[in-house]
Structures are given as C-alpha cells and as structure tokens.
N, CA, C, O and the ligand as a Tripos MOL2 file, in Angstrom:
@<TRIPOS>MOLECULE
protein
  269   267    68     0     0
PROTEIN
NO_CHARGES

@<TRIPOS>ATOM
      1 N          -3.4640   21.1700  -28.8360 N.3       1 MET1
      2 CA         -2.9010   20.4170  -27.7650 C.3       1 MET1
      3 C          -1.3600   20.6640  -27.7410 C.2       1 MET1
      4 O          -0.6870   20.6970  -28.7710 O.2       1 MET1
      5 N          -0.8660   20.8310  -26.5150 N.am      2 ALA2
      6 CA          0.5420   21.1100  -26.3780 C.3       2 ALA2
      7 C           1.4270   19.8720  -26.7170 C.2       2 ALA2
      8 O           1.1680   18.7400  -26.3080 O.2       2 ALA2
      9 N           2.4920   20.1870  -27.5000 N.am      3 THR3
     10 CA          3.3930   19.0550  -27.9750 C.3       3 THR3
     11 C           4.7060   19.2340  -27.2910 C.2       3 THR3
     12 O           5.1460   20.3760  -27.1620 O.2       3 THR3
     13 N           5.3520   18.2340  -26.8550 N.am      4 PRO4
     14 CA          6.7110   18.3000  -26.2350 C.3       4 PRO4
     15 C           7.7070   18.8030  -27.3340 C.2       4 PRO4
     16 O           7.7060   18.3580  -28.4820 O.2       4 PRO4
     17 N           8.4910   19.6950  -26.9120 N.am      5 LYS5
     18 CA          9.4960   20.3190  -27.8110 C.3       5 LYS5
     19 C          10.5260   19.3310  -28.2450 C.2       5 LYS5
     20 O          10.9250   19.2810  -29.4080 O.2       5 LYS5
     21 N          10.9820   18.4850  -27.2200 N.am      6 SER6
     22 CA         11.9620   17.4480  -27.5950 C.3       6 SER6
     23 C          11.7560   16.2410  -26.7090 C.2       6 SER6
     24 O          11.1050   16.2720  -25.6640 O.2       6 SER6
     25 N          12.3500   15.1930  -27.1950 N.am      7 ARG7
     26 CA         12.1630   13.8730  -26.4540 C.3       7 ARG7
     27 C          12.9220   13.9520  -25.1390 C.2       7 ARG7
     28 O          14.0310   14.4820  -25.0740 O.2       7 ARG7
     29 N          12.3010   13.4120  -24.0860 N.am      8 VAL8
     30 CA         12.9730   13.3310  -22.8030 C.3       8 VAL8
     31 C          13.5690   11.9630  -22.6140 C.2       8 VAL8
     32 O          12.8970   10.9340  -22.6960 O.2       8 VAL8
     33 N          14.8710   11.9940  -22.3550 N.am      9 SER9
     34 CA         15.6780   10.7560  -22.1980 C.3       9 SER9
     35 C          15.1860    9.8160  -21.0800 C.2       9 SER9
     36 O          14.6330   10.3050  -20.0950 O.2       9 SER9
     37 N          15.3560    8.5580  -21.1880 N.am     10 HIS10
     38 CA         15.0910    7.6380  -20.0700 C.3      10 HIS10
     39 C          15.7700    8.1290  -18.7160 C.2      10 HIS10
     40 O          15.1830    8.0830  -17.6360 O.2      10 HIS10
     41 N          16.9900    8.5740  -18.8750 N.am     11 SER11
     42 CA         17.7550    9.0060  -17.6820 C.3      11 SER11
     43 C          17.0050   10.0800  -16.9740 C.2      11 SER11
     44 O          16.8010   10.0630  -15.7610 O.2      11 SER11
     45 N          16.5870   11.0530  -17.8210 N.am     12 ARG12
     46 CA         15.9500   12.2250  -17.1780 C.3      12 ARG12
     47 C          14.5800   11.9010  -16.6320 C.2      12 ARG12
     48 O          14.1680   12.4200  -15.5940 O.2      12 ARG12
     49 N          13.9040   11.0690  -17.3140 N.am     13 THR13
     50 CA         12.5030   10.6390  -16.8370 C.3      13 THR13
     51 C          12.7010    9.8480  -15.5360 C.2      13 THR13
     52 O          11.9890   10.0680  -14.5570 O.2      13 THR13
     53 N          13.6580    8.9430  -15.5360 N.am     14 HIS14
     54 CA         13.8300    8.1050  -14.3330 C.3      14 HIS14
     55 C          14.3630    8.8920  -13.1730 C.2      14 HIS14
     56 O          14.0550    8.5780  -12.0230 O.2      14 HIS14
     57 N          15.1660    9.9210  -13.4410 N.am     15 LYS15
     58 CA         15.6920   10.7770  -12.3440 C.3      15 LYS15
     59 C          14.4730   11.5330  -11.7340 C.2      15 LYS15
     60 O          14.3150   11.6240  -10.5160 O.2      15 LYS15
     61 N          13.6240   12.0660  -12.6470 N.am     16 ARG16
     62 CA         12.5090   12.7670  -12.1300 C.3      16 ARG16
     63 C          11.5920   11.8400  -11.2980 C.2      16 ARG16
     64 O          11.1910   12.1610  -10.1790 O.2      16 ARG16
     65 N          11.2900   10.6940  -11.8940 N.am     17 LYS17
     66 CA         10.4030    9.7460  -11.2000 C.3      17 LYS17
     67 C          10.9130    9.2500   -9.8660 C.2      17 LYS17
     68 O          10.1600    9.0130   -8.9210 O.2      17 LYS17
     69 N          12.2570    9.1000   -9.8300 N.am     18 SER18
     70 CA         12.8790    8.6150   -8.5690 C.3      18 SER18
     71 C          12.6790    9.5900   -7.5220 C.2      18 SER18
     72 O          12.4820    9.1660   -6.3830 O.2      18 SER18
     73 N          12.7010   10.8610   -7.7450 N.am     19 GLU19
     74 CA         12.4240   11.8730   -6.8170 C.3      19 GLU19
     75 C          10.9210   11.8310   -6.4100 C.2      19 GLU19
     76 O          10.5820   11.8680   -5.2270 O.2      19 GLU19
     77 N          10.1100   11.7570   -7.3540 N.am     20 TRP20
     78 CA          8.6960   11.8990   -7.1550 C.3      20 TRP20
     79 C           8.0730   10.6990   -6.5020 C.2      20 TRP20
     80 O           7.2600   10.8550   -5.5910 O.2      20 TRP20
     81 N           8.4260    9.4970   -6.9330 N.am     21 ILE21
     82 CA          7.9530    8.2550   -6.4460 C.3      21 ILE21
     83 C           8.5370    7.9270   -5.0860 C.2      21 ILE21
     84 O           7.9580    7.1960   -4.2820 O.2      21 ILE21
     85 N           9.7430    8.5170   -4.8590 N.am     22 GLY22
     86 CA         10.4650    8.2740   -3.6110 C.3      22 GLY22
     87 C           9.6030    8.7410   -2.3960 C.2      22 GLY22
     88 O           9.6390    8.1640   -1.3090 O.2      22 GLY22
     89 N           8.8700    9.7680   -2.6500 N.am     23 GLY23
     90 CA          8.0130   10.3050   -1.5770 C.3      23 GLY23
     91 C           6.8120    9.4400   -1.3380 C.2      23 GLY23
     92 O           6.1810    9.5400   -0.2860 O.2      23 GLY23
     93 N           6.4740    8.5880   -2.2860 N.am     24 LEU24
     94 CA          5.2550    7.8300   -2.2550 C.3      24 LEU24
     95 C           5.5300    6.3560   -1.7800 C.2      24 LEU24
     96 O           4.6120    5.6130   -1.4340 O.2      24 LEU24
     97 N           6.8950    5.9690   -1.7860 N.am     25 SER25
     98 CA          7.2340    4.6040   -1.5600 C.3      25 SER25
     99 C           7.1100    4.2070   -0.1010 C.2      25 SER25
    100 O           7.2130    3.0210    0.2120 O.2      25 SER25
    101 N           6.8990    5.1280    0.7780 N.am     26 ALA26
    102 CA          6.8060    4.8140    2.1350 C.3      26 ALA26
    103 C           5.4320    5.1090    2.7070 C.2      26 ALA26
    104 O           5.1620    6.1660    3.2780 O.2      26 ALA26
    105 N           4.5550    4.0830    2.5130 N.am     27 PRO27
    106 CA          3.1120    4.2910    2.8640 C.3      27 PRO27
    107 C           2.9970    4.3440    4.3190 C.2      27 PRO27
    108 O           3.7980    3.7150    5.0110 O.2      27 PRO27
    109 N           2.0090    5.0860    4.8700 N.am     28 GLU28
    110 CA          1.6710    5.1550    6.2760 C.3      28 GLU28
    111 C           1.2650    3.7450    6.7940 C.2      28 GLU28
    112 O           0.4980    3.0230    6.1570 O.2      28 GLU28
    113 N           1.7860    3.4130    7.9130 N.am     29 THR29
    114 CA          1.4580    2.1160    8.4950 C.3      29 THR29
    115 C           0.7770    2.3460    9.8450 C.2      29 THR29
    116 O           0.9440    3.3670   10.5120 O.2      29 THR29
    117 N           0.0030    1.3280   10.1960 N.am     30 THR30
    118 CA         -0.6710    1.3110   11.5000 C.3      30 THR30
    119 C          -0.6700   -0.0820   11.9970 C.2      30 THR30
    120 O          -0.3810   -1.0390   11.2780 O.2      30 THR30
    121 N          -1.0010   -0.1720   13.2430 N.am     31 ALA31
    122 CA         -1.1690   -1.5570   13.8130 C.3      31 ALA31
    123 C          -2.6230   -2.0390   13.6430 C.2      31 ALA31
    124 O          -3.6100   -1.3240   13.8210 O.2      31 ALA31
    125 N          -2.6410   -3.3720   13.2660 N.am     32 CYS32
    126 CA         -4.0010   -4.0160   13.1010 C.3      32 CYS32
    127 C          -4.7150   -3.9820   14.4320 C.2      32 CYS32
    128 O          -4.1500   -4.4750   15.4080 O.2      32 CYS32
    129 N          -5.9190   -3.4350   14.5490 N.am     33 PRO33
    130 CA         -6.6770   -3.4570   15.8460 C.3      33 PRO33
    131 C          -7.1320   -4.8170   16.2760 C.2      33 PRO33
    132 O          -7.5410   -5.0310   17.4180 O.2      33 PRO33
    133 N          -7.0510   -5.7940   15.2820 N.am     34 HIS34
    134 CA         -7.5450   -7.0520   15.6310 C.3      34 HIS34
    135 C          -6.4030   -7.9490   16.1800 C.2      34 HIS34
    136 O          -6.5760   -8.5790   17.2230 O.2      34 HIS34
    137 N          -5.2610   -8.0110   15.5020 N.am     35 CYS35
    138 CA         -4.1890   -8.9170   15.8230 C.3      35 CYS35
    139 C          -2.9130   -8.1500   16.1690 C.2      35 CYS35
    140 O          -1.9580   -8.7410   16.6740 O.2      35 CYS35
    141 N          -2.8840   -6.8250   15.8990 N.am     36 GLY36
    142 CA         -1.6610   -6.0580   16.2120 C.3      36 GLY36
    143 C          -0.6050   -6.0410   15.1840 C.2      36 GLY36
    144 O           0.4170   -5.3810   15.3710 O.2      36 GLY36
    145 N          -0.7920   -6.7300   14.1080 N.am     37 GLU37
    146 CA          0.2510   -6.7660   13.0550 C.3      37 GLU37
    147 C           0.2680   -5.3330   12.4100 C.2      37 GLU37
    148 O          -0.7220   -4.6100   12.3010 O.2      37 GLU37
    149 N           1.5820   -5.0230   11.9850 N.am     38 VAL38
    150 CA          1.8070   -3.6670   11.3030 C.3      38 VAL38
    151 C           1.2380   -3.7810    9.8340 C.2      38 VAL38
    152 O           1.7480   -4.5840    9.0530 O.2      38 VAL38
    153 N           0.2340   -3.0180    9.4780 N.am     39 ILE39
    154 CA         -0.2990   -2.9790    8.1900 C.3      39 ILE39
    155 C          -0.2900   -1.5690    7.6490 C.2      39 ILE39
    156 O          -0.0810   -0.5730    8.3420 O.2      39 ILE39
    157 N          -0.5290   -1.5690    6.3800 N.am     40 ARG40
    158 CA         -0.6840   -0.1610    5.7200 C.3      40 ARG40
    159 C          -2.0920    0.3940    6.0310 C.2      40 ARG40
    160 O          -3.0470   -0.3720    6.1630 O.2      40 ARG40
    161 N          -2.2080    1.6840    6.1430 N.am     41 ASN41
    162 CA         -3.5220    2.2830    6.3320 C.3      41 ASN41
    163 C          -4.4250    1.9800    5.1620 C.2      41 ASN41
    164 O          -3.9990    1.8260    4.0180 O.2      41 ASN41
    165 N          -5.7190    1.9020    5.5160 N.am     42 TYR42
    166 CA         -6.7350    1.6350    4.5100 C.3      42 TYR42
    167 C          -6.6010    0.3870    3.7420 C.2      42 TYR42
    168 O          -7.0700    0.2910    2.6080 O.2      42 TYR42
    169 N          -5.9470   -0.6120    4.3540 N.am     43 THR43
    170 CA         -5.8410   -1.9050    3.7200 C.3      43 THR43
    171 C          -6.2410   -2.9510    4.7440 C.2      43 THR43
    172 O          -6.0660   -2.7550    5.9470 O.2      43 THR43
    173 N          -6.8060   -4.1220    4.2360 N.am     44 ALA44
    174 CA         -7.1600   -5.2510    5.0960 C.3      44 ALA44
    175 C          -5.8140   -5.8620    5.6050 C.2      44 ALA44
    176 O          -4.7810   -5.8900    4.9360 O.2      44 ALA44
    177 N          -5.9570   -6.3420    6.8580 N.am     45 CYS45
    178 CA         -4.8000   -6.9880    7.5100 C.3      45 CYS45
    179 C          -4.5090   -8.3350    6.8280 C.2      45 CYS45
    180 O          -5.4050   -9.1740    6.7280 O.2      45 CYS45
    181 N          -3.2870   -8.5530    6.3640 N.am     46 GLY46
    182 CA         -2.8950   -9.7820    5.6940 C.3      46 GLY46
    183 C          -2.8730  -10.9380    6.6540 C.2      46 GLY46
    184 O          -3.0620  -12.0730    6.2160 O.2      46 GLY46
    185 N          -2.6490  -10.7230    7.9770 N.am     47 GLU47
    186 CA         -2.5770  -11.8410    8.9180 C.3      47 GLU47
    187 C          -3.9500  -12.4020    9.3330 C.2      47 GLU47
    188 O          -4.1800  -13.6110    9.3040 O.2      47 GLU47
    189 N          -4.8500  -11.4870    9.7200 N.am     48 CYS48
    190 CA         -6.1580  -11.9240   10.2500 C.3      48 CYS48
    191 C          -7.2430  -11.6300    9.1610 C.2      48 CYS48
    192 O          -8.3510  -12.1590    9.2580 O.2      48 CYS48
    193 N          -6.9640  -10.8700    8.2220 N.am     49 GLY49
    194 CA         -8.0260  -10.5480    7.1830 C.3      49 GLY49
    195 C          -9.1020   -9.5850    7.6500 C.2      49 GLY49
    196 O         -10.1550   -9.4800    7.0200 O.2      49 GLY49
    197 N          -8.8530   -8.8820    8.7400 N.am     50 TYR50
    198 CA         -9.8540   -7.9510    9.1830 C.3      50 TYR50
    199 C          -9.5680   -6.5570    8.6660 C.2      50 TYR50
    200 O          -8.4140   -6.1440    8.5510 O.2      50 TYR50
    201 N         -10.6630   -5.8200    8.3500 N.am     51 TYR51
    202 CA        -10.5300   -4.4320    8.0810 C.3      51 TYR51
    203 C         -11.7410   -3.7210    8.6210 C.2      51 TYR51
    204 O         -12.8810   -4.0160    8.2610 O.2      51 TYR51
    205 N         -11.4530   -2.7370    9.5300 N.am     52 ARG52
    206 CA        -12.4070   -1.9200   10.1610 C.3      52 ARG52
    207 C         -13.4460   -2.8640   10.9690 C.2      52 ARG52
    208 O         -14.6650   -2.7130   10.8800 O.2      52 ARG52
    209 N         -12.8720   -3.7850   11.7090 N.am     53 GLY53
    210 CA        -13.7500   -4.6340   12.5520 C.3      53 GLY53
    211 C         -14.5000   -5.6870   11.8630 C.2      53 GLY53
    212 O         -15.3480   -6.3470   12.4630 O.2      53 GLY53
    213 N         -14.2000   -5.8820   10.5450 N.am     54 ARG54
    214 CA        -15.0020   -6.8770    9.8050 C.3      54 ARG54
    215 C         -14.0250   -7.7670    9.0790 C.2      54 ARG54
    216 O         -12.9560   -7.3350    8.6470 O.2      54 ARG54
    217 N         -14.4050   -8.9890    8.9560 N.am     55 LYS55
    218 CA        -13.4430   -9.9920    8.2090 C.3      55 LYS55
    219 C         -13.7600   -9.7830    6.6850 C.2      55 LYS55
    220 O         -14.8890   -9.9600    6.2290 O.2      55 LYS55
    221 N         -12.7520   -9.4200    5.9830 N.am     56 VAL56
    222 CA        -12.9670   -9.1180    4.5620 C.3      56 VAL56
    223 C         -12.1850  -10.0610    3.6890 C.2      56 VAL56
    224 O         -12.4460  -10.1470    2.4890 O.2      56 VAL56
    225 N         -11.2500  -10.7570    4.2450 N.am     57 LEU57
    226 CA        -10.4060  -11.6670    3.4180 C.3      57 LEU57
    227 C         -10.6180  -13.0810    3.8500 C.2      57 LEU57
    228 O         -10.5190  -13.4330    5.0260 O.2      57 LEU57
    229 N         -10.9210  -13.9050    2.8300 N.am     58 LYS58
    230 CA        -11.1620  -15.4130    3.0580 C.3      58 LYS58
    231 C          -9.9170  -16.1270    3.3660 C.2      58 LYS58
    232 O          -9.8700  -16.9250    4.3030 O.2      58 LYS58
    233 N          -8.8310  -15.8540    2.5610 N.am     59 GLY59
    234 CA         -7.6760  -16.6440    2.5320 C.3      59 GLY59
    235 C          -6.7570  -16.4610    3.7980 C.2      59 GLY59
    236 O          -5.8320  -17.2400    4.0290 O.2      59 GLY59
    237 N          -7.0500  -15.4360    4.5670 N.am     60 ALA60
    238 CA         -6.2000  -15.1410    5.7130 C.3      60 ALA60
    239 C          -6.2460  -16.2750    6.7520 C.2      60 ALA60
    240 O          -7.1670  -17.0920    6.7680 O.2      60 ALA60
    241 N          -5.2270  -16.2960    7.6100 N.am     61 SER61
    242 CA         -5.1500  -17.3970    8.5580 C.3      61 SER61
    243 C          -6.2500  -17.3170    9.5520 C.2      61 SER61
    244 O          -6.6480  -16.2410   10.0000 O.2      61 SER61
    245 N          -6.7760  -18.5730    9.9170 N.am     62 GLU62
    246 CA         -7.9730  -18.6680   10.8260 C.3      62 GLU62
    247 C          -7.4840  -18.8750   12.1830 C.2      62 GLU62
    248 O          -7.9490  -19.7990   12.8510 O.2      62 GLU62
    249 N          -6.5230  -18.0420   12.6860 N.am     63 SER63
    250 CA         -5.9850  -18.3270   14.0020 C.3      63 SER63
    251 C          -7.0370  -17.9820   15.1220 C.2      63 SER63
    252 O          -7.0330  -18.5830   16.1960 O.2      63 SER63
    253 N          -7.8750  -17.0550   14.8400 N.am     64 GLU64
    254 CA         -8.9160  -16.7280   15.8410 C.3      64 GLU64
    255 C         -10.2560  -17.1360   15.3150 C.2      64 GLU64
    256 O         -10.5810  -16.8730   14.1570 O.2      64 GLU64
    257 N         -11.0590  -17.7920   16.1700 N.am     65 LYS65
    258 CA        -12.4180  -18.2660   15.7740 C.3      65 LYS65
    259 C         -13.3860  -17.1940   16.2090 C.2      65 LYS65
    260 O         -13.3720  -16.6640   17.3200 O.2      65 LYS65
    261 N         -14.2550  -16.9160   15.2020 N.am     66 GLU66
    262 CA        -15.3080  -16.0120   15.4390 C.3      66 GLU66
    263 C         -16.4570  -16.6830   16.2920 C.2      66 GLU66
    264 O         -16.7690  -17.8510   16.0600 O.2      66 GLU66
    265 N         -17.0320  -16.0140   17.1930 N.am     67 ALA67
    266 CA        -18.0170  -16.7160   18.0870 C.3      67 ALA67
    267 C         -19.3290  -16.8800   17.3280 C.2      67 ALA67
    268 O         -20.2880  -17.4320   17.8660 O.2      67 ALA67
    269 ZN         -4.8830   -8.3610   11.8480 Zn       68 ZN68
@<TRIPOS>BOND
     1     1     2 1
     2     2     3 1
     3     3     4 2
     4     3     5 am
     5     5     6 1
     6     6     7 1
     7     7     8 2
     8     7     9 am
     9     9    10 1
    10    10    11 1
    11    11    12 2
    12    11    13 am
    13    13    14 1
    14    14    15 1
    15    15    16 2
    16    15    17 am
    17    17    18 1
    18    18    19 1
    19    19    20 2
    20    19    21 am
    21    21    22 1
    22    22    23 1
    23    23    24 2
    24    23    25 am
    25    25    26 1
    26    26    27 1
    27    27    28 2
    28    27    29 am
    29    29    30 1
    30    30    31 1
    31    31    32 2
    32    31    33 am
    33    33    34 1
    34    34    35 1
    35    35    36 2
    36    35    37 am
    37    37    38 1
    38    38    39 1
    39    39    40 2
    40    39    41 am
    41    41    42 1
    42    42    43 1
    43    43    44 2
    44    43    45 am
    45    45    46 1
    46    46    47 1
    47    47    48 2
    48    47    49 am
    49    49    50 1
    50    50    51 1
    51    51    52 2
    52    51    53 am
    53    53    54 1
    54    54    55 1
    55    55    56 2
    56    55    57 am
    57    57    58 1
    58    58    59 1
    59    59    60 2
    60    59    61 am
    61    61    62 1
    62    62    63 1
    63    63    64 2
    64    63    65 am
    65    65    66 1
    66    66    67 1
    67    67    68 2
    68    67    69 am
    69    69    70 1
    70    70    71 1
    71    71    72 2
    72    71    73 am
    73    73    74 1
    74    74    75 1
    75    75    76 2
    76    75    77 am
    77    77    78 1
    78    78    79 1
    79    79    80 2
    80    79    81 am
    81    81    82 1
    82    82    83 1
    83    83    84 2
    84    83    85 am
    85    85    86 1
    86    86    87 1
    87    87    88 2
    88    87    89 am
    89    89    90 1
    90    90    91 1
    91    91    92 2
    92    91    93 am
    93    93    94 1
    94    94    95 1
    95    95    96 2
    96    95    97 am
    97    97    98 1
    98    98    99 1
    99    99   100 2
   100    99   101 am
   101   101   102 1
   102   102   103 1
   103   103   104 2
   104   103   105 am
   105   105   106 1
   106   106   107 1
   107   107   108 2
   108   107   109 am
   109   109   110 1
   110   110   111 1
   111   111   112 2
   112   111   113 am
   113   113   114 1
   114   114   115 1
   115   115   116 2
   116   115   117 am
   117   117   118 1
   118   118   119 1
   119   119   120 2
   120   119   121 am
   121   121   122 1
   122   122   123 1
   123   123   124 2
   124   123   125 am
   125   125   126 1
   126   126   127 1
   127   127   128 2
   128   127   129 am
   129   129   130 1
   130   130   131 1
   131   131   132 2
   132   131   133 am
   133   133   134 1
   134   134   135 1
   135   135   136 2
   136   135   137 am
   137   137   138 1
   138   138   139 1
   139   139   140 2
   140   139   141 am
   141   141   142 1
   142   142   143 1
   143   143   144 2
   144   143   145 am
   145   145   146 1
   146   146   147 1
   147   147   148 2
   148   147   149 am
   149   149   150 1
   150   150   151 1
   151   151   152 2
   152   151   153 am
   153   153   154 1
   154   154   155 1
   155   155   156 2
   156   155   157 am
   157   157   158 1
   158   158   159 1
   159   159   160 2
   160   159   161 am
   161   161   162 1
   162   162   163 1
   163   163   164 2
   164   163   165 am
   165   165   166 1
   166   166   167 1
   167   167   168 2
   168   167   169 am
   169   169   170 1
   170   170   171 1
   171   171   172 2
   172   171   173 am
   173   173   174 1
   174   174   175 1
   175   175   176 2
   176   175   177 am
   177   177   178 1
   178   178   179 1
   179   179   180 2
   180   179   181 am
   181   181   182 1
   182   182   183 1
   183   183   184 2
   184   183   185 am
   185   185   186 1
   186   186   187 1
   187   187   188 2
   188   187   189 am
   189   189   190 1
   190   190   191 1
   191   191   192 2
   192   191   193 am
   193   193   194 1
   194   194   195 1
   195   195   196 2
   196   195   197 am
   197   197   198 1
   198   198   199 1
   199   199   200 2
   200   199   201 am
   201   201   202 1
   202   202   203 1
   203   203   204 2
   204   203   205 am
   205   205   206 1
   206   206   207 1
   207   207   208 2
   208   207   209 am
   209   209   210 1
   210   210   211 1
   211   211   212 2
   212   211   213 am
   213   213   214 1
   214   214   215 1
   215   215   216 2
   216   215   217 am
   217   217   218 1
   218   218   219 1
   219   219   220 2
   220   219   221 am
   221   221   222 1
   222   222   223 1
   223   223   224 2
   224   223   225 am
   225   225   226 1
   226   226   227 1
   227   227   228 2
   228   227   229 am
   229   229   230 1
   230   230   231 1
   231   231   232 2
   232   231   233 am
   233   233   234 1
   234   234   235 1
   235   235   236 2
   236   235   237 am
   237   237   238 1
   238   238   239 1
   239   239   240 2
   240   239   241 am
   241   241   242 1
   242   242   243 1
   243   243   244 2
   244   243   245 am
   245   245   246 1
   246   246   247 1
   247   247   248 2
   248   247   249 am
   249   249   250 1
   250   250   251 1
   251   251   252 2
   252   251   253 am
   253   253   254 1
   254   254   255 1
   255   255   256 2
   256   255   257 am
   257   257   258 1
   258   258   259 1
   259   259   260 2
   260   259   261 am
   261   261   262 1
   262   262   263 1
   263   263   264 2
   264   263   265 am
   265   265   266 1
   266   266   267 1
   267   267   268 2
@<TRIPOS>SUBSTRUCTURE
     1 MET1         2 RESIDUE 1 A MET
     2 ALA2         6 RESIDUE 1 A ALA
     3 THR3        10 RESIDUE 1 A THR
     4 PRO4        14 RESIDUE 1 A PRO
     5 LYS5        18 RESIDUE 1 A LYS
     6 SER6        22 RESIDUE 1 A SER
     7 ARG7        26 RESIDUE 1 A ARG
     8 VAL8        30 RESIDUE 1 A VAL
     9 SER9        34 RESIDUE 1 A SER
    10 HIS10       38 RESIDUE 1 A HIS
    11 SER11       42 RESIDUE 1 A SER
    12 ARG12       46 RESIDUE 1 A ARG
    13 THR13       50 RESIDUE 1 A THR
    14 HIS14       54 RESIDUE 1 A HIS
    15 LYS15       58 RESIDUE 1 A LYS
    16 ARG16       62 RESIDUE 1 A ARG
    17 LYS17       66 RESIDUE 1 A LYS
    18 SER18       70 RESIDUE 1 A SER
    19 GLU19       74 RESIDUE 1 A GLU
    20 TRP20       78 RESIDUE 1 A TRP
    21 ILE21       82 RESIDUE 1 A ILE
    22 GLY22       86 RESIDUE 1 A GLY
    23 GLY23       90 RESIDUE 1 A GLY
    24 LEU24       94 RESIDUE 1 A LEU
    25 SER25       98 RESIDUE 1 A SER
    26 ALA26      102 RESIDUE 1 A ALA
    27 PRO27      106 RESIDUE 1 A PRO
    28 GLU28      110 RESIDUE 1 A GLU
    29 THR29      114 RESIDUE 1 A THR
    30 THR30      118 RESIDUE 1 A THR
    31 ALA31      122 RESIDUE 1 A ALA
    32 CYS32      126 RESIDUE 1 A CYS
    33 PRO33      130 RESIDUE 1 A PRO
    34 HIS34      134 RESIDUE 1 A HIS
    35 CYS35      138 RESIDUE 1 A CYS
    36 GLY36      142 RESIDUE 1 A GLY
    37 GLU37      146 RESIDUE 1 A GLU
    38 VAL38      150 RESIDUE 1 A VAL
    39 ILE39      154 RESIDUE 1 A ILE
    40 ARG40      158 RESIDUE 1 A ARG
    41 ASN41      162 RESIDUE 1 A ASN
    42 TYR42      166 RESIDUE 1 A TYR
    43 THR43      170 RESIDUE 1 A THR
    44 ALA44      174 RESIDUE 1 A ALA
    45 CYS45      178 RESIDUE 1 A CYS
    46 GLY46      182 RESIDUE 1 A GLY
    47 GLU47      186 RESIDUE 1 A GLU
    48 CYS48      190 RESIDUE 1 A CYS
    49 GLY49      194 RESIDUE 1 A GLY
    50 TYR50      198 RESIDUE 1 A TYR
    51 TYR51      202 RESIDUE 1 A TYR
    52 ARG52      206 RESIDUE 1 A ARG
    53 GLY53      210 RESIDUE 1 A GLY
    54 ARG54      214 RESIDUE 1 A ARG
    55 LYS55      218 RESIDUE 1 A LYS
    56 VAL56      222 RESIDUE 1 A VAL
    57 LEU57      226 RESIDUE 1 A LEU
    58 LYS58      230 RESIDUE 1 A LYS
    59 GLY59      234 RESIDUE 1 A GLY
    60 ALA60      238 RESIDUE 1 A ALA
    61 SER61      242 RESIDUE 1 A SER
    62 GLU62      246 RESIDUE 1 A GLU
    63 SER63      250 RESIDUE 1 A SER
    64 GLU64      254 RESIDUE 1 A GLU
    65 LYS65      258 RESIDUE 1 A LYS
    66 GLU66      262 RESIDUE 1 A GLU
    67 ALA67      266 RESIDUE 1 A ALA
    68 ZN68       269 GROUP 0 **** ****
C-alpha cells in the first residue's frame, strides 16, 4: 500500500479542499412543482413536503389540503 512521503499540513489540506468543495457548495436548484418554492434538485420540498408529485414529509406545513 502506498504511504504518504510526508505529512500534509492543515493549511495545505484546507486550501485544496476549499478549491474542491467550492465547486460542490452550490447545488442545483429548481422550483417546487407543487408550491413553487425554490428547492434543491432531488430533494423533497421543505415547504409542502412534496417530492415528485407525492407527499413524503409529514412535518411540512399543511397549507394545502389533499382531496
Ligand atoms: Zn413545495
């Protein structure tokens, strides 16, 4: 197994990660098809609790009543 030749400092690690994670810290967002709230892709809406046309979250606000 390969072994690191020398210890990498916190500074160097964090500098590298800041570049790398920086690209990941801005997730794609989309509008909730149910209530129009801006949500992250592939996540349930925090406002209405809907994901892909189905209510998946219990704790979300019950502003709209299902028929
Ligand atoms: Zn919603």
